[in-house]
C-alpha positions as CSV (number, residue, x, y, z in Angstrom):
1,M,117.9,172.7,225.4
2,R,115.6,169.7,225.1
3,V,113.6,168.0,227.8
4,H,112.4,164.4,227.6
5,H,110.3,162.7,230.2
6,D,109.7,159.0,230.6
7,R,108.5,156.5,233.2
8,L,109.7,153.1,234.4
9,E,107.8,150.6,236.5
10,V,109.9,148.2,238.5
11,P,108.3,145.1,240.0
12,T,110.0,144.0,243.2
13,T,109.8,140.7,245.0
14,G,110.5,142.3,248.3
15,R,113.6,143.8,250.1
16,G,116.7,144.1,248.0
17,M,118.5,146.1,245.3
18,Y,117.2,146.1,241.8
19,E,119.6,147.4,239.1
20,I,117.9,149.8,236.7
21,T,121.1,151.2,235.0
22,Y,120.4,149.6,231.7
23,D,116.7,150.6,231.7
24,I,117.7,154.2,232.3
25,Q,120.4,154.1,229.5
26,A,117.7,152.7,227.2
27,R,115.6,155.7,227.8
28,I,118.5,158.0,227.0
29,D,119.2,156.0,223.8
30,K,115.6,156.7,222.7
31,C,116.5,160.4,222.7
32,S,119.0,159.9,219.9
33,L,119.4,163.7,219.3
34,L,120.3,164.3,222.9
35,R,124.1,163.8,223.4
36,N,125.0,165.9,226.5
37,G,123.1,166.9,229.6
38,T,121.7,165.2,232.7
39,V,119.3,162.5,233.6
40,T,117.3,162.6,236.9
41,V,115.8,159.4,238.2
42,F,113.1,159.9,240.9
43,V,111.1,157.2,242.6
44,Q,107.5,158.2,243.6
45,H,107.3,156.3,246.9
46,T,108.3,156.8,250.6
47,S,109.4,153.2,251.4
48,C,112.1,152.7,248.8
49,S,115.1,154.6,247.4
50,I,117.2,155.3,244.4
51,V,120.9,154.8,245.1
52,I,124.2,154.7,243.1
53,M,126.1,151.6,244.3
54,E,128.7,149.2,243.2
55,N,127.4,146.9,240.5
56,A,130.3,144.5,240.1
57,D,130.4,142.6,243.4
58,P,126.9,141.7,244.8
59,T,128.3,141.3,248.2
60,A,128.7,145.1,248.5
61,R,125.0,145.5,248.0
62,H,124.3,142.7,250.5
63,D,126.5,144.4,253.0
64,L,124.6,147.7,252.5
65,E,121.2,145.9,253.0
66,E,122.6,144.2,256.2
67,F,123.8,147.5,257.5
68,F,120.4,149.1,257.1
69,N,118.7,146.1,258.7
70,R,120.9,146.6,261.8
71,L,120.7,150.4,261.7
72,V,116.9,150.5,261.5
73,P,115.5,147.2,262.9
74,E,111.9,146.3,262.6
75,D,109.7,146.0,265.7
76,S,111.4,148.8,267.6
77,D,109.3,149.6,270.6
78,Y,109.6,153.4,270.0
79,F,107.8,153.3,266.6
80,S,104.2,154.4,266.8
81,H,103.5,154.3,263.0
82,G,102.7,150.7,262.1
83,A,99.4,150.8,260.1
84,E,101.0,148.9,257.2
85,G,103.1,146.4,259.2
86,S,106.2,146.2,261.2
87,D,108.5,147.0,258.2
88,D,106.6,150.2,257.2
89,M,108.2,152.7,259.6
90,P,111.7,151.3,259.2
91,S,111.2,151.6,255.4
92,H,110.4,155.3,255.7
93,I,113.5,155.9,257.8
94,R,115.7,154.0,255.4
95,M,114.3,156.1,252.5
96,A,115.0,159.3,254.5
97,L,118.6,158.2,255.1
98,T,119.2,157.5,251.4
99,R,117.5,159.4,248.5
100,T,114.5,159.4,246.3
101,S,116.4,160.6,243.3
102,E,119.8,160.7,241.6
103,T,121.1,163.0,238.9
104,V,123.8,161.7,236.5
105,P,125.6,163.6,233.8
106,I,125.3,162.5,230.2
107,V,128.3,162.8,227.9
108,D,128.2,161.7,224.2
109,G,124.9,159.9,224.8
110,R,126.2,157.8,227.8
111,M,125.7,158.2,231.5
112,E,129.0,159.3,233.2
113,L,128.9,156.6,235.8
114,G,132.2,155.3,237.3
115,T,133.5,151.9,236.3
116,W,131.8,150.0,239.1
117,Q,128.7,152.3,239.6
118,G,125.1,151.3,238.8
119,I,121.8,152.9,239.5
120,F,119.5,150.8,241.8
121,L,116.0,150.8,243.2
122,F,116.6,150.0,246.9
123,E,113.4,148.3,248.1
124,H,112.9,148.5,251.8
125,R,109.6,146.6,252.2
126,R,109.3,142.8,252.5
127,A,106.3,142.4,250.3
128,P,106.4,142.7,246.4
129,H,105.6,146.1,245.0
130,R,105.4,147.8,241.6
131,R,107.5,150.9,242.0
132,K,107.0,153.9,239.7
133,I,110.1,155.8,238.6
134,S,110.0,159.2,236.8
135,I,112.9,159.9,234.4
136,T,113.8,163.4,233.2
137,I,116.5,163.9,230.6
138,I,117.6,167.4,229.9
139,G,120.3,168.4,227.4
140,E,121.2,169.0,223.8
């Protein structure tokens, strides 16, 4: 069993979904001797998420973003945490409702994603950020 660790930094321009599928596959491709196993993608922040989502039709991603905007609106009068702005606490809640990591099987050197699946960084903050992602590939 081999273990390979890598990092990825994703610059964001604010709220939205940023596809990182091809960046992750490129890290797997660098491990040319590793053909079968798993890849775990973990974001090291509390106001963004890693999600697997449809990558063919961008309206599906837009609808997910709109759903979260309505589910966890900014400026709710019951939030007491607001040291970093009115989008900070909603961002933490959105992260808690999604995930900070995803694990995907690797078969014959390729991620076993479905036809319309992609891996995305889901940025919950309005301001630009540089998000750090940890990638661990385990296999043989």
